[in-house]
TIPA-146496 format. One record per residue (C-alpha): residue number from 1; residue in three letters; chain; z, y, x. Coordinates in steps of 0.2 Angstrom, whole numbers. Layout:
// TIPA-146496
[pt NUM, ala, A, [Z, Y, X]]
...
***
This chain:
// TIPA-146496
[pt 1, unk, A, [95, -2, 36]]
[pt 2, unk, A, [101, 8, 51]]
[pt 3, unk, A, [98, 26, 54]]
[pt 4, unk, A, [84, 23, 67]]
[pt 5, unk, A, [75, 11, 55]]
[pt 6, unk, A, [77, 23, 40]]
[pt 7, unk, A, [65, 36, 48]]
[pt 8, unk, A, [53, 23, 53]]
[pt 9, unk, A, [53, 14, 36]]
[pt 10, unk, A, [49, 31, 28]]
[pt 11, unk, A, [34, 34, 40]]
[pt 12, unk, A, [28, 17, 35]]
[pt 13, unk, A, [30, 19, 16]]
[pt 14, unk, A, [22, 36, 17]]
[pt 15, unk, A, [7, 29, 26]]
[pt 16, unk, A, [4, 15, 14]]
[pt 17, unk, A, [6, 27, -1]]
[pt 18, unk, A, [-10, 36, 4]]
[pt 19, unk, A, [-20, 20, 0]]
[pt 20, unk, A, [-17, 2, 0]]
[pt 21, unk, A, [-18, -5, 17]]
[pt 22, unk, A, [-23, -22, 23]]
[pt 23, unk, A, [-9, -34, 28]]
[pt 24, unk, A, [-16, -35, 46]]
[pt 25, unk, A, [-16, -16, 47]]
[pt 26, unk, A, [2, -15, 41]]
[pt 27, unk, A, [8, -29, 53]]
[pt 28, unk, A, [0, -19, 68]]
[pt 29, unk, A, [7, -2, 62]]
[pt 30, unk, A, [25, -9, 60]]
[pt 31, unk, A, [24, -18, 77]]
[pt 32, unk, A, [37, -13, 90]]
[pt 33, unk, A, [43, -19, 106]]
[pt 34, unk, A, [61, -20, 101]]
[pt 35, unk, A, [65, -35, 91]]
[pt 36, unk, A, [80, -26, 83]]
[pt 37, unk, A, [69, -14, 74]]
[pt 38, unk, A, [63, -23, 58]]
[pt 39, unk, A, [53, -10, 50]]
[pt 40, unk, A, [41, -20, 39]]
[pt 41, unk, A, [55, -32, 34]]
[pt 42, unk, A, [67, -18, 29]]
[pt 43, unk, A, [53, -10, 18]]
[pt 44, unk, A, [49, -27, 10]]
[pt 45, unk, A, [68, -32, 8]]
[pt 46, unk, A, [71, -15, -1]]
[pt 47, unk, A, [56, -18, -12]]
[pt 48, unk, A, [47, -3, -6]]
[pt 49, unk, A, [31, -12, -1]]
[pt 50, unk, A, [23, -27, -9]]
[pt 51, unk, A, [10, -39, -3]]
[pt 52, unk, A, [-4, -44, -15]]
[pt 53, unk, A, [-18, -56, -12]]
[pt 54, unk, A, [-34, -50, -19]]
[pt 55, unk, A, [-49, -62, -18]]
[pt 56, unk, A, [-62, -49, -13]]
[pt 57, unk, A, [-51, -39, 0]]
[pt 58, unk, A, [-38, -52, 5]]
[pt 59, unk, A, [-20, -48, 8]]
[pt 60, unk, A, [-16, -30, 4]]
[pt 61, unk, A, [0, -20, 5]]
[pt 62, unk, A, [5, -7, -8]]
[pt 63, unk, A, [19, 4, -12]]
[pt 64, unk, A, [30, -2, -26]]
[pt 65, unk, A, [37, 10, -40]]
[pt 66, unk, A, [54, 9, -30]]
[pt 67, unk, A, [44, 14, -14]]
[pt 68, unk, A, [37, 29, -23]]
[pt 69, unk, A, [55, 34, -29]]
[pt 70, unk, A, [61, 32, -11]]
[pt 71, unk, A, [48, 45, -6]]
[pt 72, unk, A, [52, 57, -19]]
[pt 73, unk, A, [70, 56, -16]]
[pt 74, unk, A, [67, 60, 2]]
[pt 75, unk, A, [55, 74, -2]]
[pt 76, unk, A, [42, 65, 8]]
[pt 77, unk, A, [24, 69, 7]]
[pt 78, unk, A, [10, 57, 8]]
[pt 79, unk, A, [2, 57, 25]]
[pt 80, unk, A, [-16, 52, 30]]
[pt 81, unk, A, [-13, 47, 48]]
[pt 82, unk, A, [-6, 31, 56]]
[pt 83, unk, A, [13, 31, 56]]
[pt 84, unk, A, [21, 36, 72]]
[pt 85, unk, A, [32, 20, 74]]
[pt 86, unk, A, [40, 20, 91]]
[pt 87, unk, A, [52, 8, 99]]
***
């Protein structure tokens, strides 16, 4: 993961850490106009986020234990607002 992606991945993981998010919301939040920025893919590849299929709610995305450690090591705080993902 490049330096540009690291900050964006951190924003995404912080946002999901507040509460599990729908898969659709995570897809929309991580969307960029630059195909070189693979924010969602980087977070999943590093096992920071996990997709779960829940019958009642559909596909949801949660932070993994490794994702929580990622936040702790970076001194990150949970945020309630939509991540500021820019291309």
